[in-house]
PDB file with SEQRES, HELIX, SHEET and CRYST1 records, atoms N, CA, C and O in Angstrom:
SEQRES   1 A   83  UNK UNK UNK UNK UNK UNK UNK UNK UNK UNK UNK UNK UNK          
SEQRES   2 A   83  UNK UNK UNK UNK UNK UNK UNK UNK UNK UNK UNK UNK UNK          
SEQRES   3 A   83  UNK UNK UNK UNK UNK UNK UNK UNK UNK UNK UNK UNK UNK          
SEQRES   4 A   83  UNK UNK UNK UNK UNK UNK UNK UNK UNK UNK UNK UNK UNK          
SEQRES   5 A   83  UNK UNK UNK UNK UNK UNK UNK UNK UNK UNK UNK UNK UNK          
SEQRES   6 A   83  UNK UNK UNK UNK UNK UNK UNK UNK UNK UNK UNK UNK UNK          
SEQRES   7 A   83  UNK UNK UNK UNK UNK                                          
HELIX    1 AA1 UNK A   11  UNK A   22  1                                  12    
HELIX    2 AA2 UNK A   29  UNK A   59  1                                  31    
HELIX    3 AA3 UNK A   64  UNK A   80  1                                  17    
CRYST1    1.000    1.000    1.000  90.00  90.00  90.00 P 1           1          
ATOM      1  N   UNK A   1     -17.063  36.490  26.379  1.00  0.00           N  
ATOM      2  CA  UNK A   1     -16.844  37.798  26.029  1.00  0.00           C  
ATOM      3  C   UNK A   1     -16.074  37.707  24.590  1.00  0.00           C  
ATOM      4  O   UNK A   1     -15.225  36.849  24.351  1.00  0.00           O  
ATOM      5  N   UNK A   2     -16.464  38.650  23.723  1.00  0.00           N  
ATOM      6  CA  UNK A   2     -15.773  38.753  22.427  1.00  0.00           C  
ATOM      7  C   UNK A   2     -14.995  40.089  22.274  1.00  0.00           C  
ATOM      8  O   UNK A   2     -15.294  41.054  22.978  1.00  0.00           O  
ATOM      9  N   UNK A   3     -14.050  40.145  21.405  1.00  0.00           N  
ATOM     10  CA  UNK A   3     -13.274  41.270  21.174  1.00  0.00           C  
ATOM     11  C   UNK A   3     -13.466  41.666  19.752  1.00  0.00           C  
ATOM     12  O   UNK A   3     -13.297  40.853  18.842  1.00  0.00           O  
ATOM     13  N   UNK A   4     -13.810  42.884  19.549  1.00  0.00           N  
ATOM     14  CA  UNK A   4     -13.959  43.317  18.152  1.00  0.00           C  
ATOM     15  C   UNK A   4     -12.630  43.450  17.440  1.00  0.00           C  
ATOM     16  O   UNK A   4     -11.694  44.006  18.015  1.00  0.00           O  
ATOM     17  N   UNK A   5     -12.502  42.953  16.182  1.00  0.00           N  
ATOM     18  CA  UNK A   5     -11.356  42.990  15.356  1.00  0.00           C  
ATOM     19  C   UNK A   5     -11.715  43.615  14.041  1.00  0.00           C  
ATOM     20  O   UNK A   5     -12.376  43.063  13.160  1.00  0.00           O  
ATOM     21  N   UNK A   6     -11.178  44.901  13.998  1.00  0.00           N  
ATOM     22  CA  UNK A   6     -11.448  45.655  12.703  1.00  0.00           C  
ATOM     23  C   UNK A   6     -10.834  44.944  11.559  1.00  0.00           C  
ATOM     24  O   UNK A   6      -9.634  44.671  11.608  1.00  0.00           O  
ATOM     25  N   UNK A   7     -11.604  44.596  10.458  1.00  0.00           N  
ATOM     26  CA  UNK A   7     -11.151  43.931   9.371  1.00  0.00           C  
ATOM     27  C   UNK A   7     -11.815  44.481   8.101  1.00  0.00           C  
ATOM     28  O   UNK A   7     -12.991  44.842   8.147  1.00  0.00           O  
ATOM     29  N   UNK A   8     -11.153  44.551   7.055  1.00  0.00           N  
ATOM     30  CA  UNK A   8     -11.643  45.036   5.799  1.00  0.00           C  
ATOM     31  C   UNK A   8     -11.946  43.908   4.798  1.00  0.00           C  
ATOM     32  O   UNK A   8     -11.147  42.982   4.658  1.00  0.00           O  
ATOM     33  N   UNK A   9     -13.025  43.972   4.142  1.00  0.00           N  
ATOM     34  CA  UNK A   9     -13.433  43.025   3.207  1.00  0.00           C  
ATOM     35  C   UNK A   9     -13.814  43.771   1.844  1.00  0.00           C  
ATOM     36  O   UNK A   9     -14.280  44.910   1.877  1.00  0.00           O  
ATOM     37  N   UNK A  10     -13.620  43.157   0.766  1.00  0.00           N  
ATOM     38  CA  UNK A  10     -13.920  43.743  -0.535  1.00  0.00           C  
ATOM     39  C   UNK A  10     -15.415  43.466  -0.581  1.00  0.00           C  
ATOM     40  O   UNK A  10     -15.981  42.734   0.230  1.00  0.00           O  
ATOM     41  N   UNK A  11     -16.065  44.148  -1.665  1.00  0.00           N  
ATOM     42  CA  UNK A  11     -17.503  44.094  -1.825  1.00  0.00           C  
ATOM     43  C   UNK A  11     -17.850  42.696  -2.131  1.00  0.00           C  
ATOM     44  O   UNK A  11     -18.890  42.213  -1.683  1.00  0.00           O  
ATOM     45  N   UNK A  12     -16.982  41.966  -2.923  1.00  0.00           N  
ATOM     46  CA  UNK A  12     -17.351  40.593  -3.269  1.00  0.00           C  
ATOM     47  C   UNK A  12     -17.221  39.731  -2.157  1.00  0.00           C  
ATOM     48  O   UNK A  12     -18.009  38.791  -2.059  1.00  0.00           O  
ATOM     49  N   UNK A  13     -16.328  39.912  -1.288  1.00  0.00           N  
ATOM     50  CA  UNK A  13     -16.149  39.073   0.002  1.00  0.00           C  
ATOM     51  C   UNK A  13     -17.403  39.355   0.931  1.00  0.00           C  
ATOM     52  O   UNK A  13     -17.913  38.416   1.543  1.00  0.00           O  
ATOM     53  N   UNK A  14     -17.845  40.495   1.026  1.00  0.00           N  
ATOM     54  CA  UNK A  14     -18.962  40.824   1.818  1.00  0.00           C  
ATOM     55  C   UNK A  14     -20.296  40.190   1.284  1.00  0.00           C  
ATOM     56  O   UNK A  14     -21.180  39.770   2.032  1.00  0.00           O  
ATOM     57  N   UNK A  15     -20.351  40.165  -0.120  1.00  0.00           N  
ATOM     58  CA  UNK A  15     -21.493  39.639  -0.820  1.00  0.00           C  
ATOM     59  C   UNK A  15     -21.481  38.038  -0.522  1.00  0.00           C  
ATOM     60  O   UNK A  15     -22.520  37.421  -0.287  1.00  0.00           O  
ATOM     61  N   UNK A  16     -20.341  37.502  -0.554  1.00  0.00           N  
ATOM     62  CA  UNK A  16     -20.251  35.995  -0.177  1.00  0.00           C  
ATOM     63  C   UNK A  16     -20.645  35.763   1.252  1.00  0.00           C  
ATOM     64  O   UNK A  16     -21.424  34.853   1.536  1.00  0.00           O  
ATOM     65  N   UNK A  17     -20.124  36.570   2.173  1.00  0.00           N  
ATOM     66  CA  UNK A  17     -20.482  36.450   3.580  1.00  0.00           C  
ATOM     67  C   UNK A  17     -22.027  36.562   3.736  1.00  0.00           C  
ATOM     68  O   UNK A  17     -22.642  35.757   4.435  1.00  0.00           O  
ATOM     69  N   UNK A  18     -22.613  37.535   3.099  1.00  0.00           N  
ATOM     70  CA  UNK A  18     -24.022  37.837   3.171  1.00  0.00           C  
ATOM     71  C   UNK A  18     -24.803  36.609   2.607  1.00  0.00           C  
ATOM     72  O   UNK A  18     -25.831  36.209   3.154  1.00  0.00           O  
ATOM     73  N   UNK A  19     -24.292  36.045   1.530  1.00  0.00           N  
ATOM     74  CA  UNK A  19     -24.941  34.848   0.937  1.00  0.00           C  
ATOM     75  C   UNK A  19     -24.987  33.693   1.927  1.00  0.00           C  
ATOM     76  O   UNK A  19     -25.977  32.971   2.043  1.00  0.00           O  
ATOM     77  N   UNK A  20     -23.929  33.561   2.597  1.00  0.00           N  
ATOM     78  CA  UNK A  20     -23.871  32.540   3.631  1.00  0.00           C  
ATOM     79  C   UNK A  20     -24.756  32.783   4.788  1.00  0.00           C  
ATOM     80  O   UNK A  20     -25.355  31.872   5.360  1.00  0.00           O  
ATOM     81  N   UNK A  21     -24.832  34.074   5.136  1.00  0.00           N  
ATOM     82  CA  UNK A  21     -25.899  34.415   6.240  1.00  0.00           C  
ATOM     83  C   UNK A  21     -27.281  34.115   5.774  1.00  0.00           C  
ATOM     84  O   UNK A  21     -28.096  33.583   6.528  1.00  0.00           O  
ATOM     85  N   UNK A  22     -27.574  34.459   4.494  1.00  0.00           N  
ATOM     86  CA  UNK A  22     -28.925  34.236   3.976  1.00  0.00           C  
ATOM     87  C   UNK A  22     -29.215  32.708   3.851  1.00  0.00           C  
ATOM     88  O   UNK A  22     -30.366  32.279   3.935  1.00  0.00           O  
ATOM     89  N   UNK A  23     -28.202  31.953   3.661  1.00  0.00           N  
ATOM     90  CA  UNK A  23     -28.368  30.444   3.533  1.00  0.00           C  
ATOM     91  C   UNK A  23     -28.447  29.796   5.033  1.00  0.00           C  
ATOM     92  O   UNK A  23     -28.630  28.591   5.208  1.00  0.00           O  
ATOM     93  N   UNK A  24     -28.309  30.607   5.945  1.00  0.00           N  
ATOM     94  CA  UNK A  24     -28.321  30.106   7.397  1.00  0.00           C  
ATOM     95  C   UNK A  24     -27.050  29.420   7.948  1.00  0.00           C  
ATOM     96  O   UNK A  24     -27.085  28.638   8.898  1.00  0.00           O  
ATOM     97  N   UNK A  25     -25.956  29.758   7.305  1.00  0.00           N  
ATOM     98  CA  UNK A  25     -24.683  29.194   7.704  1.00  0.00           C  
ATOM     99  C   UNK A  25     -24.326  29.797   9.003  1.00  0.00           C  
ATOM    100  O   UNK A  25     -23.719  29.120   9.833  1.00  0.00           O  
ATOM    101  N   UNK A  26     -24.672  31.065   9.249  1.00  0.00           N  
ATOM    102  CA  UNK A  26     -24.507  31.729  10.488  1.00  0.00           C  
ATOM    103  C   UNK A  26     -25.588  32.821  10.572  1.00  0.00           C  
ATOM    104  O   UNK A  26     -26.146  33.266   9.569  1.00  0.00           O  
ATOM    105  N   UNK A  27     -25.837  33.203  11.754  1.00  0.00           N  
ATOM    106  CA  UNK A  27     -26.944  34.151  11.981  1.00  0.00           C  
ATOM    107  C   UNK A  27     -26.551  35.645  11.680  1.00  0.00           C  
ATOM    108  O   UNK A  27     -27.386  36.548  11.634  1.00  0.00           O  
ATOM    109  N   UNK A  28     -25.269  35.812  11.489  1.00  0.00           N  
ATOM    110  CA  UNK A  28     -24.821  37.097  11.270  1.00  0.00           C  
ATOM    111  C   UNK A  28     -23.466  37.057  10.494  1.00  0.00           C  
ATOM    112  O   UNK A  28     -22.875  35.985  10.360  1.00  0.00           O  
ATOM    113  N   UNK A  29     -23.000  38.158  10.010  1.00  0.00           N  
ATOM    114  CA  UNK A  29     -21.626  38.115   9.288  1.00  0.00           C  
ATOM    115  C   UNK A  29     -20.547  37.696  10.290  1.00  0.00           C  
ATOM    116  O   UNK A  29     -19.640  36.951   9.919  1.00  0.00           O  
ATOM    117  N   UNK A  30     -20.612  38.143  11.535  1.00  0.00           N  
ATOM    118  CA  UNK A  30     -19.616  37.790  12.507  1.00  0.00           C  
ATOM    119  C   UNK A  30     -19.659  36.243  12.811  1.00  0.00           C  
ATOM    120  O   UNK A  30     -18.628  35.587  12.958  1.00  0.00           O  
ATOM    121  N   UNK A  31     -20.920  35.711  12.895  1.00  0.00           N  
ATOM    122  CA  UNK A  31     -20.971  34.254  13.107  1.00  0.00           C  
ATOM    123  C   UNK A  31     -20.411  33.445  11.856  1.00  0.00           C  
ATOM    124  O   UNK A  31     -19.798  32.388  12.004  1.00  0.00           O  
ATOM    125  N   UNK A  32     -20.651  33.983  10.685  1.00  0.00           N  
ATOM    126  CA  UNK A  32     -20.057  33.225   9.527  1.00  0.00           C  
ATOM    127  C   UNK A  32     -18.549  33.301   9.522  1.00  0.00           C  
ATOM    128  O   UNK A  32     -17.851  32.337   9.207  1.00  0.00           O  
ATOM    129  N   UNK A  33     -18.064  34.483   9.883  1.00  0.00           N  
ATOM    130  CA  UNK A  33     -16.610  34.673   9.854  1.00  0.00           C  
ATOM    131  C   UNK A  33     -15.969  33.781  10.971  1.00  0.00           C  
ATOM    132  O   UNK A  33     -14.972  33.101  10.731  1.00  0.00           O  
ATOM    133  N   UNK A  34     -16.551  33.804  12.154  1.00  0.00           N  
ATOM    134  CA  UNK A  34     -16.129  32.929  13.260  1.00  0.00           C  
ATOM    135  C   UNK A  34     -16.130  31.513  12.764  1.00  0.00           C  
ATOM    136  O   UNK A  34     -15.115  30.830  12.906  1.00  0.00           O  
ATOM    137  N   UNK A  35     -17.213  31.026  12.188  1.00  0.00           N  
ATOM    138  CA  UNK A  35     -17.245  29.645  11.673  1.00  0.00           C  
ATOM    139  C   UNK A  35     -16.131  29.350  10.694  1.00  0.00           C  
ATOM    140  O   UNK A  35     -15.482  28.304  10.721  1.00  0.00           O  
ATOM    141  N   UNK A  36     -15.941  30.362   9.801  1.00  0.00           N  
ATOM    142  CA  UNK A  36     -14.823  30.109   8.820  1.00  0.00           C  
ATOM    143  C   UNK A  36     -13.443  30.049   9.534  1.00  0.00           C  
ATOM    144  O   UNK A  36     -12.571  29.285   9.119  1.00  0.00           O  
ATOM    145  N   UNK A  37     -13.265  30.783  10.514  1.00  0.00           N  
ATOM    146  CA  UNK A  37     -12.005  30.722  11.297  1.00  0.00           C  
ATOM    147  C   UNK A  37     -11.812  29.258  11.893  1.00  0.00           C  
ATOM    148  O   UNK A  37     -10.745  28.645  11.862  1.00  0.00           O  
ATOM    149  N   UNK A  38     -12.940  28.814  12.412  1.00  0.00           N  
ATOM    150  CA  UNK A  38     -12.865  27.416  13.004  1.00  0.00           C  
ATOM    151  C   UNK A  38     -12.591  26.363  11.976  1.00  0.00           C  
ATOM    152  O   UNK A  38     -11.844  25.410  12.197  1.00  0.00           O  
ATOM    153  N   UNK A  39     -13.200  26.557  10.880  1.00  0.00           N  
ATOM    154  CA  UNK A  39     -13.002  25.529   9.763  1.00  0.00           C  
ATOM    155  C   UNK A  39     -11.574  25.617   9.214  1.00  0.00           C  
ATOM    156  O   UNK A  39     -10.970  24.596   8.886  1.00  0.00           O  
ATOM    157  N   UNK A  40     -11.046  26.822   9.117  1.00  0.00           N  
ATOM    158  CA  UNK A  40      -9.677  26.961   8.677  1.00  0.00           C  
ATOM    159  C   UNK A  40      -8.675  26.274   9.753  1.00  0.00           C  
ATOM    160  O   UNK A  40      -7.775  25.518   9.388  1.00  0.00           O  
ATOM    161  N   UNK A  41      -8.888  26.574  10.982  1.00  0.00           N  
ATOM    162  CA  UNK A  41      -8.027  26.004  12.073  1.00  0.00           C  
ATOM    163  C   UNK A  41      -8.101  24.461  11.965  1.00  0.00           C  
ATOM    164  O   UNK A  41      -7.089  23.764  12.032  1.00  0.00           O  
ATOM    165  N   UNK A  42      -9.373  23.952  11.791  1.00  0.00           N  
ATOM    166  CA  UNK A  42      -9.445  22.481  11.760  1.00  0.00           C  
ATOM    167  C   UNK A  42      -8.744  21.786  10.608  1.00  0.00           C  
ATOM    168  O   UNK A  42      -8.166  20.702  10.694  1.00  0.00           O  
ATOM    169  N   UNK A  43      -8.876  22.621   9.398  1.00  0.00           N  
ATOM    170  CA  UNK A  43      -8.182  22.208   8.219  1.00  0.00           C  
ATOM    171  C   UNK A  43      -6.694  22.131   8.389  1.00  0.00           C  
ATOM    172  O   UNK A  43      -6.028  21.169   8.008  1.00  0.00           O  
ATOM    173  N   UNK A  44      -6.184  23.245   9.009  1.00  0.00           N  
ATOM    174  CA  UNK A  44      -4.740  23.315   9.256  1.00  0.00           C  
ATOM    175  C   UNK A  44      -4.234  22.181  10.144  1.00  0.00           C  
ATOM    176  O   UNK A  44      -3.201  21.565   9.882  1.00  0.00           O  
ATOM    177  N   UNK A  45      -5.019  21.925  11.229  1.00  0.00           N  
ATOM    178  CA  UNK A  45      -4.728  20.891  12.165  1.00  0.00           C  
ATOM    179  C   UNK A  45      -4.718  19.552  11.490  1.00  0.00           C  
ATOM    180  O   UNK A  45      -3.808  18.755  11.717  1.00  0.00           O  
ATOM    181  N   UNK A  46      -5.752  19.268  10.627  1.00  0.00           N  
ATOM    182  CA  UNK A  46      -5.792  17.957   9.930  1.00  0.00           C  
ATOM    183  C   UNK A  46      -4.664  17.839   8.957  1.00  0.00           C  
ATOM    184  O   UNK A  46      -4.141  16.737   8.788  1.00  0.00           O  
ATOM    185  N   UNK A  47      -4.255  18.878   8.312  1.00  0.00           N  
ATOM    186  CA  UNK A  47      -3.118  18.808   7.385  1.00  0.00           C  
ATOM    187  C   UNK A  47      -1.838  18.519   8.094  1.00  0.00           C  
ATOM    188  O   UNK A  47      -1.003  17.756   7.608  1.00  0.00           O  
ATOM    189  N   UNK A  48      -1.672  19.136   9.267  1.00  0.00           N  
ATOM    190  CA  UNK A  48      -0.509  18.828  10.117  1.00  0.00           C  
ATOM    191  C   UNK A  48      -0.456  17.465  10.554  1.00  0.00           C  
ATOM    192  O   UNK A  48       0.610  16.856  10.474  1.00  0.00           O  
ATOM    193  N   UNK A  49      -1.570  16.876  11.043  1.00  0.00           N  
ATOM    194  CA  UNK A  49      -1.658  15.534  11.415  1.00  0.00           C  
ATOM    195  C   UNK A  49      -1.324  14.555  10.224  1.00  0.00           C  
ATOM    196  O   UNK A  49      -0.567  13.600  10.398  1.00  0.00           O  
ATOM    197  N   UNK A  50      -1.842  14.792   9.157  1.00  0.00           N  
ATOM    198  CA  UNK A  50      -1.668  14.023   7.980  1.00  0.00           C  
ATOM    199  C   UNK A  50      -0.194  14.093   7.492  1.00  0.00           C  
ATOM    200  O   UNK A  50       0.345  13.084   7.039  1.00  0.00           O  
ATOM    201  N   UNK A  51       0.451  15.269   7.581  1.00  0.00           N  
ATOM    202  CA  UNK A  51       1.861  15.425   7.260  1.00  0.00           C  
ATOM    203  C   UNK A  51       2.712  14.547   8.263  1.00  0.00           C  
ATOM    204  O   UNK A  51       3.655  13.856   7.877  1.00  0.00           O  
ATOM    205  N   UNK A  52       2.327  14.625   9.517  1.00  0.00           N  
ATOM    206  CA  UNK A  52       3.123  13.867  10.528  1.00  0.00           C  
ATOM    207  C   UNK A  52       2.956  12.373  10.243  1.00  0.00           C  
ATOM    208  O   UNK A  52       3.950  11.652  10.326  1.00  0.00           O  
ATOM    209  N   UNK A  53       1.767  11.861   9.913  1.00  0.00           N  
ATOM    210  CA  UNK A  53       1.606  10.471   9.695  1.00  0.00           C  
ATOM    211  C   UNK A  53       2.369  10.059   8.395  1.00  0.00           C  
ATOM    212  O   UNK A  53       3.023   9.016   8.388  1.00  0.00           O  
ATOM    213  N   UNK A  54       2.299  10.830   7.340  1.00  0.00           N  
ATOM    214  CA  UNK A  54       3.111  10.524   6.092  1.00  0.00           C  
ATOM    215  C   UNK A  54       4.488  10.513   6.410  1.00  0.00           C  
ATOM    216  O   UNK A  54       5.211   9.611   5.985  1.00  0.00           O  
ATOM    217  N   UNK A  55       4.974  11.542   7.207  1.00  0.00           N  
ATOM    218  CA  UNK A  55       6.466  11.504   7.541  1.00  0.00           C  
ATOM    219  C   UNK A  55       6.893  10.281   8.323  1.00  0.00           C  
ATOM    220  O   UNK A  55       7.986   9.749   8.131  1.00  0.00           O  
ATOM    221  N   UNK A  56       6.017   9.845   9.205  1.00  0.00           N  
ATOM    222  CA  UNK A  56       6.380   8.616  10.016  1.00  0.00           C  
ATOM    223  C   UNK A  56       6.467   7.502   9.069  1.00  0.00           C  
ATOM    224  O   UNK A  56       7.423   6.735   9.185  1.00  0.00           O  
ATOM    225  N   UNK A  57       5.536   7.296   8.080  1.00  0.00           N  
ATOM    226  CA  UNK A  57       5.640   6.198   7.157  1.00  0.00           C  
ATOM    227  C   UNK A  57       6.901   6.232   6.292  1.00  0.00           C  
ATOM    228  O   UNK A  57       7.456   5.192   5.938  1.00  0.00           O  
ATOM    229  N   UNK A  58       7.373   7.536   5.937  1.00  0.00           N  
ATOM    230  CA  UNK A  58       8.526   7.622   5.075  1.00  0.00           C  
ATOM    231  C   UNK A  58       9.750   7.288   5.906  1.00  0.00           C  
ATOM    232  O   UNK A  58      10.687   6.691   5.375  1.00  0.00           O  
ATOM    233  N   UNK A  59       9.790   7.642   7.187  1.00  0.00           N  
ATOM    234  CA  UNK A  59      10.915   7.414   8.067  1.00  0.00           C  
ATOM    235  C   UNK A  59      10.980   5.911   8.511  1.00  0.00           C  
ATOM    236  O   UNK A  59      12.063   5.354   8.687  1.00  0.00           O  
ATOM    237  N   UNK A  60       9.835   5.308   8.678  1.00  0.00           N  
ATOM    238  CA  UNK A  60       9.818   3.927   9.063  1.00  0.00           C  
ATOM    239  C   UNK A  60       8.730   3.220   8.226  1.00  0.00           C  
ATOM    240  O   UNK A  60       7.602   3.066   8.694  1.00  0.00           O  
ATOM    241  N   UNK A  61       9.065   2.782   6.974  1.00  0.00           N  
ATOM    242  CA  UNK A  61       8.132   2.182   6.063  1.00  0.00           C  
ATOM    243  C   UNK A  61       7.582   0.867   6.677  1.00  0.00           C  
ATOM    244  O   UNK A  61       8.244   0.207   7.477  1.00  0.00           O  
ATOM    245  N   UNK A  62       6.356   0.525   6.271  1.00  0.00           N  
ATOM    246  CA  UNK A  62       5.730  -0.675   6.670  1.00  0.00           C  
ATOM    247  C   UNK A  62       6.514  -1.867   6.111  1.00  0.00           C  
ATOM    248  O   UNK A  62       6.972  -1.798   4.970  1.00  0.00           O  
ATOM    249  N   UNK A  63       6.678  -2.897   6.826  1.00  0.00           N  
ATOM    250  CA  UNK A  63       7.355  -4.089   6.418  1.00  0.00           C  
ATOM    251  C   UNK A  63       6.376  -5.258   6.208  1.00  0.00           C  
ATOM    252  O   UNK A  63       5.207  -5.174   6.584  1.00  0.00           O  
ATOM    253  N   UNK A  64       6.879  -6.356   5.596  1.00  0.00           N  
ATOM    254  CA  UNK A  64       5.976  -7.572   5.435  1.00  0.00           C  
ATOM    255  C   UNK A  64       5.519  -8.079   6.783  1.00  0.00           C  
ATOM    256  O   UNK A  64       4.385  -8.533   6.934  1.00  0.00           O  
ATOM    257  N   UNK A  65       6.412  -8.001   7.775  1.00  0.00           N  
ATOM    258  CA  UNK A  65       5.959  -8.436   9.159  1.00  0.00           C  
ATOM    259  C   UNK A  65       4.844  -7.547   9.677  1.00  0.00           C  
ATOM    260  O   UNK A  65       3.951  -8.042  10.364  1.00  0.00           O  
ATOM    261  N   UNK A  66       4.857  -6.292   9.386  1.00  0.00           N  
ATOM    262  CA  UNK A  66       3.778  -5.390   9.782  1.00  0.00           C  
ATOM    263  C   UNK A  66       2.464  -5.862   9.122  1.00  0.00           C  
ATOM    264  O   UNK A  66       1.402  -5.877   9.745  1.00  0.00           O  
ATOM    265  N   UNK A  67       2.583  -6.252   7.817  1.00  0.00           N  
ATOM    266  CA  UNK A  67       1.413  -6.685   7.086  1.00  0.00           C  
ATOM    267  C   UNK A  67       0.840  -7.902   7.751  1.00  0.00           C  
ATOM    268  O   UNK A  67      -0.368  -7.963   7.982  1.00  0.00           O  
ATOM    269  N   UNK A  68       1.632  -8.837   8.054  1.00  0.00           N  
ATOM    270  CA  UNK A  68       1.155 -10.144   8.691  1.00  0.00           C  
ATOM    271  C   UNK A  68       0.509  -9.874  10.030  1.00  0.00           C  
ATOM    272  O   UNK A  68      -0.526 -10.458  10.351  1.00  0.00           O  
ATOM    273  N   UNK A  69       1.103  -8.998  10.814  1.00  0.00           N  
ATOM    274  CA  UNK A  69       0.451  -8.639  12.127  1.00  0.00           C  
ATOM    275  C   UNK A  69      -0.861  -7.961  11.969  1.00  0.00           C  
ATOM    276  O   UNK A  69      -1.821  -8.244  12.686  1.00  0.00           O  
ATOM    277  N   UNK A  70      -0.904  -7.039  11.004  1.00  0.00           N  
ATOM    278  CA  UNK A  70      -2.190  -6.334  10.694  1.00  0.00           C  
ATOM    279  C   UNK A  70      -3.277  -7.329  10.211  1.00  0.00           C  
ATOM    280  O   UNK A  70      -4.445  -7.214  10.581  1.00  0.00           O  
ATOM    281  N   UNK A  71      -2.866  -8.291   9.389  1.00  0.00           N  
ATOM    282  CA  UNK A  71      -3.948  -9.163   8.848  1.00  0.00           C  
ATOM    283  C   UNK A  71      -4.320 -10.108  10.023  1.00  0.00           C  
ATOM    284  O   UNK A  71      -5.486 -10.485  10.134  1.00  0.00           O  
ATOM    285  N   UNK A  72      -3.373 -10.500  10.898  1.00  0.00           N  
ATOM    286  CA  UNK A  72      -3.761 -11.420  12.080  1.00  0.00           C  
ATOM    287  C   UNK A  72      -4.675 -10.620  13.041  1.00  0.00           C  
ATOM    288  O   UNK A  72      -5.578 -11.219  13.625  1.00  0.00           O  
ATOM    289  N   UNK A  73      -4.494  -9.364  13.222  1.00  0.00           N  
ATOM    290  CA  UNK A  73      -5.264  -8.571  14.096  1.00  0.00           C  
ATOM    291  C   UNK A  73      -6.687  -8.392  13.515  1.00  0.00           C  
ATOM    292  O   UNK A  73      -7.678  -8.451  14.242  1.00  0.00           O  
ATOM    293  N   UNK A  74      -6.757  -8.173  12.197  1.00  0.00           N  
ATOM    294  CA  UNK A  74      -8.045  -8.004  11.483  1.00  0.00           C  
ATOM    295  C   UNK A  74      -8.883  -9.290  11.572  1.00  0.00           C  
ATOM    296  O   UNK A  74     -10.082  -9.278  11.851  1.00  0.00           O  
ATOM    297  N   UNK A  75      -8.160 -10.415  11.313  1.00  0.00           N  
ATOM    298  CA  UNK A  75      -8.896 -11.716  11.436  1.00  0.00           C  
ATOM    299  C   UNK A  75      -9.399 -11.961  12.800  1.00  0.00           C  
ATOM    300  O   UNK A  75     -10.540 -12.397  12.951  1.00  0.00           O  
ATOM    301  N   UNK A  76      -8.594 -11.699  13.857  1.00  0.00           N  
ATOM    302  CA  UNK A  76      -9.005 -11.889  15.233  1.00  0.00           C  
ATOM    303  C   UNK A  76     -10.244 -10.999  15.609  1.00  0.00           C  
ATOM    304  O   UNK A  76     -11.188 -11.446  16.260  1.00  0.00           O  
ATOM    305  N   UNK A  77     -10.174  -9.771  15.172  1.00  0.00           N  
ATOM    306  CA  UNK A  77     -11.255  -8.847  15.438  1.00  0.00           C  
ATOM    307  C   UNK A  77     -12.516  -9.283  14.812  1.00  0.00           C  
ATOM    308  O   UNK A  77     -13.574  -9.237  15.439  1.00  0.00           O  
ATOM    309  N   UNK A  78     -12.435  -9.736  13.507  1.00  0.00           N  
ATOM    310  CA  UNK A  78     -13.605 -10.173  12.754  1.00  0.00           C  
ATOM    311  C   UNK A  78     -14.222 -11.475  13.426  1.00  0.00           C  
ATOM    312  O   UNK A  78     -15.437 -11.631  13.550  1.00  0.00           O  
ATOM    313  N   UNK A  79     -13.344 -12.323  13.817  1.00  0.00           N  
ATOM    314  CA  UNK A  79     -13.813 -13.539  14.459  1.00  0.00           C  
ATOM    315  C   UNK A  79     -14.444 -13.243  15.778  1.00  0.00           C  
ATOM    316  O   UNK A  79     -15.355 -13.980  16.156  1.00  0.00           O  
ATOM    317  N   UNK A  80     -14.055 -12.237  16.522  1.00  0.00           N  
ATOM    318  CA  UNK A  80     -14.608 -11.913  17.737  1.00  0.00           C  
ATOM    319  C   UNK A  80     -15.952 -11.269  17.682  1.00  0.00           C  
ATOM    320  O   UNK A  80     -16.605 -11.176  18.722  1.00  0.00           O  
ATOM    321  N   UNK A  81     -16.415 -10.818  16.550  1.00  0.00           N  
ATOM    322  CA  UNK A  81     -17.678 -10.154  16.363  1.00  0.00           C  
ATOM    323  C   UNK A  81     -18.828 -11.226  16.595  1.00  0.00           C  
ATOM    324  O   UNK A  81     -18.693 -12.399  16.246  1.00  0.00           O  
ATOM    325  N   UNK A  82     -19.898 -10.762  17.173  1.00  0.00           N  
ATOM    326  CA  UNK A  82     -21.009 -11.782  17.471  1.00  0.00           C  
ATOM    327  C   UNK A  82     -21.898 -12.099  16.321  1.00  0.00           C  
ATOM    328  O   UNK A  82     -22.961 -12.691  16.507  1.00  0.00           O  
ATOM    329  N   UNK A  83     -21.493 -11.717  15.108  1.00  0.00           N  
ATOM    330  CA  UNK A  83     -22.453 -11.962  13.978  1.00  0.00           C  
ATOM    331  C   UNK A  83     -22.363 -13.390  13.588  1.00  0.00           C  
ATOM    332  O   UNK A  83     -23.065 -13.826  12.675  1.00  0.00           O  
TER     333      UNK A  83                                                      
END                                                                             
């Protein structure tokens, strides 16, 4: 079930939405707008995850010991490959 949400768009915004419909991005204006909301939500989520990862590296920077462990793991995984 969907719920109507009254929203106002400028003529330019509607023209852009209509272009996206014409290009097959969505079958209707509503579909294009819903798709845009999903893309925005995904972008915000990814930005938050990225910020959390960057913060964790700032709070606990990588050390030379971490580098050695990462290299050893990479070598072990590569040697385990059947190629």
